[in-house]
LOMARZA-251360 format. One record per residue (C-alpha): residue in three letters; x, y, z. Coordinates in nm, 2 decimals. Last residue first. Example, Ala and Ser with C-alpha at 12.3 -4.5 7.8 and 13.67 -1.06 7.14 Angstrom:
REM LOMARZA-251360
+-----+--------+--------+--------+
|  aa |   east |  north |     up |
+-----+--------+--------+--------+
| SER |   1.37 |  -0.11 |   0.71 |
| ALA |   1.23 |  -0.45 |   0.78 |
+-----+--------+--------+--------+
END
This chain:
REM LOMARZA-251360
+-----+--------+--------+--------+
|  aa |   east |  north |     up |
+-----+--------+--------+--------+
| UNK |  11.72 |  11.11 |  11.56 |
| UNK |  11.61 |  10.76 |  11.67 |
| UNK |  11.32 |  10.73 |  11.91 |
| UNK |  11.38 |  10.47 |  12.18 |
| UNK |  11.38 |  10.67 |  12.50 |
| UNK |  11.16 |  10.95 |  12.36 |
| UNK |  10.88 |  10.72 |  12.25 |
| UNK |  10.79 |  10.67 |  11.88 |
| UNK |  10.98 |  10.34 |  11.86 |
| UNK |  10.77 |  10.20 |  12.14 |
| UNK |  10.44 |  10.24 |  11.94 |
| UNK |  10.57 |  10.07 |  11.63 |
| UNK |  10.72 |   9.78 |  11.83 |
| UNK |  10.40 |   9.76 |  12.04 |
| UNK |  10.18 |   9.72 |  11.73 |
| UNK |  10.43 |   9.47 |  11.57 |
| UNK |  10.42 |   9.25 |  11.89 |
| UNK |  10.04 |   9.27 |  11.95 |
| UNK |   9.94 |   9.04 |  11.67 |
| UNK |  10.20 |   8.77 |  11.75 |
| UNK |  10.12 |   8.80 |  12.12 |
| UNK |   9.74 |   8.75 |  12.04 |
| UNK |   9.52 |   9.05 |  12.05 |
| UNK |   9.17 |   9.03 |  12.20 |
| UNK |   9.07 |   9.40 |  12.24 |
| UNK |   8.84 |   9.57 |  12.49 |
| UNK |   9.11 |   9.82 |  12.58 |
| UNK |   9.15 |   9.74 |  12.95 |
| UNK |   9.09 |   9.37 |  12.91 |
| UNK |   9.34 |   9.34 |  12.62 |
| UNK |   9.60 |   9.54 |  12.81 |
| UNK |   9.56 |   9.32 |  13.12 |
| UNK |   9.60 |   9.01 |  12.91 |
| UNK |   9.90 |   9.16 |  12.73 |
| UNK |  10.09 |   9.22 |  13.06 |
| UNK |  10.37 |   8.98 |  12.98 |
| UNK |  10.38 |   9.15 |  12.63 |
| UNK |  10.52 |   9.46 |  12.80 |
| UNK |  10.83 |   9.28 |  12.91 |
| UNK |  10.88 |   9.15 |  12.55 |
| UNK |  10.86 |   9.50 |  12.42 |
| UNK |  11.11 |   9.63 |  12.68 |
| UNK |  11.36 |   9.36 |  12.57 |
| UNK |  11.30 |   9.47 |  12.21 |
| UNK |  11.37 |   9.83 |  12.30 |
| UNK |  11.70 |   9.73 |  12.46 |
| UNK |  11.74 |   9.72 |  12.84 |
| UNK |  11.95 |   9.88 |  13.11 |
| UNK |  11.70 |   9.88 |  13.39 |
| UNK |  11.60 |  10.13 |  13.66 |
| UNK |  11.67 |  10.43 |  13.43 |
| UNK |  11.84 |  10.72 |  13.61 |
| UNK |  11.76 |  11.04 |  13.78 |
| UNK |  11.66 |  10.90 |  14.12 |
| UNK |  11.41 |  10.65 |  13.97 |
| UNK |  11.30 |  10.58 |  13.61 |
| UNK |  11.14 |  10.28 |  13.45 |
| UNK |  10.89 |  10.16 |  13.72 |
| UNK |  10.84 |  10.51 |  13.85 |
| UNK |  10.71 |  10.63 |  13.51 |
| UNK |  10.91 |  10.85 |  13.27 |
| UNK |  10.84 |  11.19 |  13.12 |
| UNK |  10.67 |  11.35 |  13.42 |
| UNK |  10.98 |  11.33 |  13.64 |
| UNK |  10.88 |  11.41 |  14.00 |
| UNK |  11.14 |  11.59 |  14.22 |
| UNK |  11.38 |  11.37 |  14.42 |
| UNK |  11.70 |  11.57 |  14.34 |
| UNK |  11.82 |  11.29 |  14.10 |
| UNK |  11.48 |  11.30 |  13.92 |
| UNK |  11.19 |  11.08 |  14.01 |
| UNK |  10.95 |  10.87 |  13.81 |
| UNK |  10.58 |  10.95 |  13.79 |
| UNK |  10.32 |  10.69 |  13.90 |
| UNK |  10.26 |  10.85 |  14.24 |
| UNK |  10.15 |  11.17 |  14.05 |
| UNK |   9.85 |  10.98 |  13.92 |
| UNK |   9.72 |  10.88 |  13.57 |
| UNK |  10.06 |  10.78 |  13.42 |
| UNK |   9.96 |  10.59 |  13.10 |
| UNK |  10.24 |  10.33 |  13.04 |
| UNK |  10.44 |  10.36 |  12.72 |
| UNK |  10.75 |  10.17 |  12.85 |
| UNK |  11.02 |  10.44 |  12.81 |
| UNK |  10.85 |  10.77 |  12.73 |
| UNK |  10.59 |  10.70 |  13.00 |
| UNK |  10.27 |  10.85 |  12.87 |
| UNK |  10.11 |  11.16 |  13.03 |
| UNK |   9.73 |  11.13 |  13.04 |
| UNK |   9.56 |  11.37 |  12.80 |
| UNK |   9.43 |  11.10 |  12.55 |
| UNK |   9.31 |  10.87 |  12.83 |
| UNK |   8.95 |  10.99 |  12.85 |
| UNK |   8.92 |  11.00 |  12.47 |
| UNK |   9.00 |  10.63 |  12.42 |
| UNK |   9.30 |  10.58 |  12.21 |
| UNK |   9.25 |  10.38 |  11.90 |
| UNK |   9.37 |  10.02 |  11.91 |
| UNK |   9.60 |   9.86 |  11.66 |
| UNK |   9.62 |   9.57 |  11.41 |
| UNK |   9.91 |   9.58 |  11.16 |
| UNK |   9.90 |   9.43 |  10.81 |
| UNK |  10.21 |   9.39 |  10.60 |
| UNK |  10.27 |   9.39 |  10.22 |
| UNK |  10.42 |   9.74 |  10.24 |
| UNK |  10.10 |   9.88 |  10.40 |
| UNK |   9.78 |   9.75 |  10.55 |
| UNK |   9.63 |   9.90 |  10.86 |
| UNK |   9.38 |   9.73 |  11.09 |
| UNK |   9.16 |   9.91 |  11.34 |
| UNK |   9.03 |   9.97 |  11.68 |
| UNK |   8.77 |  10.18 |  11.87 |
| UNK |   8.67 |  10.43 |  11.61 |
| UNK |   8.39 |  10.68 |  11.66 |
| UNK |   8.17 |  10.74 |  11.35 |
| UNK |   7.93 |  11.04 |  11.33 |
| UNK |   7.66 |  11.03 |  11.06 |
| UNK |   7.49 |  11.36 |  10.98 |
| UNK |   7.15 |  11.47 |  10.85 |
| UNK |   7.01 |  11.70 |  10.58 |
| UNK |   6.67 |  11.60 |  10.45 |
| UNK |   6.47 |  11.80 |  10.71 |
| UNK |   6.50 |  12.15 |  10.55 |
| UNK |   6.69 |  12.30 |  10.84 |
| UNK |   7.04 |  12.29 |  10.67 |
| UNK |   6.90 |  12.37 |  10.33 |
| UNK |   6.57 |  12.26 |  10.19 |
| UNK |   6.72 |  12.17 |   9.85 |
| UNK |   6.96 |  11.92 |  10.01 |
| UNK |   7.20 |  11.76 |   9.76 |
| UNK |   7.29 |  12.08 |   9.56 |
| UNK |   7.24 |  12.27 |   9.89 |
| UNK |   7.56 |  12.10 |  10.02 |
| UNK |   7.77 |  12.37 |   9.84 |
| UNK |   7.65 |  12.62 |  10.10 |
| UNK |   7.84 |  12.43 |  10.37 |
| UNK |   7.69 |  12.28 |  10.68 |
| UNK |   7.93 |  12.14 |  10.95 |
| UNK |   7.86 |  12.39 |  11.23 |
| UNK |   7.49 |  12.42 |  11.13 |
| UNK |   7.45 |  12.04 |  11.16 |
| UNK |   7.62 |  12.03 |  11.50 |
| UNK |   7.40 |  12.31 |  11.64 |
| UNK |   7.07 |  12.18 |  11.49 |
| UNK |   7.09 |  11.83 |  11.64 |
| UNK |   7.04 |  11.54 |  11.40 |
| UNK |   7.34 |  11.32 |  11.45 |
| UNK |   7.30 |  10.94 |  11.37 |
| UNK |   7.57 |  10.76 |  11.55 |
| UNK |   7.81 |  10.50 |  11.41 |
| UNK |   8.02 |  10.28 |  11.64 |
| UNK |   8.36 |  10.12 |  11.61 |
| UNK |   8.59 |   9.94 |  11.37 |
| UNK |   8.84 |  10.11 |  11.14 |
| UNK |   8.99 |   9.95 |  10.83 |
| UNK |   9.30 |  10.10 |  10.68 |
| UNK |   9.44 |  10.07 |  10.33 |
| UNK |   9.77 |  10.13 |  10.15 |
| UNK |   9.84 |  10.04 |   9.79 |
| UNK |  10.06 |  10.35 |   9.74 |
| UNK |   9.87 |  10.47 |   9.44 |
| UNK |   9.54 |  10.30 |   9.51 |
| UNK |   9.51 |  10.47 |   9.85 |
| UNK |   9.25 |  10.30 |  10.07 |
| UNK |   8.99 |  10.40 |  10.33 |
| UNK |   8.75 |  10.18 |  10.52 |
| UNK |   8.47 |  10.22 |  10.77 |
| UNK |   8.32 |   9.96 |  11.01 |
| UNK |   8.00 |   9.99 |  11.21 |
| UNK |   7.82 |   9.87 |  11.53 |
| UNK |   7.54 |  10.12 |  11.58 |
| UNK |   7.26 |   9.86 |  11.54 |
| UNK |   6.90 |   9.97 |  11.51 |
| UNK |   6.98 |  10.34 |  11.48 |
| UNK |   7.26 |  10.25 |  11.24 |
| UNK |   7.03 |  10.04 |  11.02 |
| UNK |   6.75 |  10.30 |  11.02 |
| UNK |   7.00 |  10.57 |  10.90 |
| UNK |   7.16 |  10.34 |  10.66 |
| UNK |   6.84 |  10.31 |  10.45 |
| UNK |   6.88 |  10.68 |  10.36 |
| UNK |   6.57 |  10.88 |  10.42 |
| UNK |   6.75 |  11.15 |  10.63 |
| UNK |   6.99 |  11.21 |  10.33 |
| UNK |   7.36 |  11.20 |  10.41 |
| UNK |   7.64 |  11.40 |  10.56 |
| UNK |   7.95 |  11.23 |  10.69 |
| UNK |   8.15 |  11.28 |  11.01 |
| UNK |   8.46 |  11.11 |  11.14 |
| UNK |   8.61 |  11.06 |  11.49 |
| UNK |   8.91 |  10.85 |  11.60 |
| UNK |   9.17 |  10.88 |  11.33 |
| UNK |   9.25 |  11.24 |  11.41 |
| UNK |   8.93 |  11.44 |  11.42 |
| UNK |   8.78 |  11.43 |  11.07 |
| UNK |   8.50 |  11.64 |  10.92 |
| UNK |   8.32 |  11.63 |  10.59 |
| UNK |   8.43 |  11.27 |  10.55 |
| UNK |   8.54 |  11.18 |  10.20 |
| UNK |   8.26 |  11.09 |   9.95 |
| UNK |   8.08 |  10.77 |  10.01 |
| UNK |   8.09 |  10.41 |   9.89 |
| UNK |   7.84 |  10.18 |  10.06 |
| UNK |   7.88 |   9.85 |  10.24 |
| UNK |   7.60 |   9.64 |  10.39 |
| UNK |   7.69 |   9.36 |  10.64 |
| UNK |   7.43 |   9.09 |  10.69 |
| UNK |   7.24 |   9.05 |  11.02 |
| UNK |   6.90 |   9.01 |  10.87 |
| UNK |   6.79 |   9.36 |  10.98 |
| UNK |   7.10 |   9.51 |  10.81 |
| UNK |   7.44 |   9.57 |  10.96 |
| UNK |   7.63 |   9.88 |  10.85 |
| UNK |   7.95 |   9.95 |  10.65 |
| UNK |   8.11 |  10.28 |  10.54 |
| UNK |   8.35 |  10.32 |  10.25 |
| UNK |   8.55 |  10.63 |  10.17 |
| UNK |   8.63 |  10.83 |   9.86 |
| UNK |   8.83 |  11.15 |   9.80 |
| UNK |   9.14 |  11.02 |   9.99 |
| UNK |   9.44 |  11.24 |  10.09 |
| UNK |   9.31 |  11.29 |  10.45 |
| UNK |   9.30 |  10.91 |  10.50 |
| UNK |   9.67 |  10.86 |  10.42 |
| UNK |   9.77 |  11.15 |  10.64 |
| UNK |   9.57 |  11.00 |  10.93 |
| UNK |   9.72 |  10.65 |  10.88 |
| UNK |  10.08 |  10.78 |  10.87 |
| UNK |  10.02 |  11.00 |  11.18 |
| UNK |   9.87 |  10.72 |  11.38 |
| UNK |  10.16 |  10.49 |  11.29 |
| UNK |  10.41 |  10.75 |  11.40 |
| UNK |  10.64 |  10.92 |  11.16 |
| UNK |  11.01 |  10.89 |  11.27 |
+-----+--------+--------+--------+
END
């Protein structure tokens, strides 16, 4: 089964146009159509090139809160990502991204002063597909390498949080709440696990900086759980 993240990333990579939004000095949103990002890292980090005199440069420096949007007119899918936009002007990053084709926009080249980058880091988003909208959070970088329990989805940050195999050795696929002595601690369905997870929604919201209601969180959790080993269908 394709995960929500994979579906969103693939949809974004097919697009030739993107939309970026900033906040002006009067507090109003400003939206601009752009070409596709020149670099994309999953659904978390995106880069665009722009002119150093662009009005958006000043806006993002004054207020880094930003929103970007991608849509597919053929499949009628769309995704909004919220996060922060950073103005990037260091030589190493610019040289790594520069392409000779960019000289049509920047006559002075990579070091000419006009060429500058915008780097967006996503924190949360909302995805529209098949007449349904799903809110989701974007994994923070520091947690991306933590093992995730393949039953409940909990990040396992220490060895004490691992489950145990029948011989007592650590099991790094399942947490100690879900798996002990080589067997699951509870015989539950995925929907029952989902409802158990929702009991900890306040903690999840606090940890991720979101404010999801149970109705908003339920489809997000269902999509997430269905991608885990215990619940994934062959």
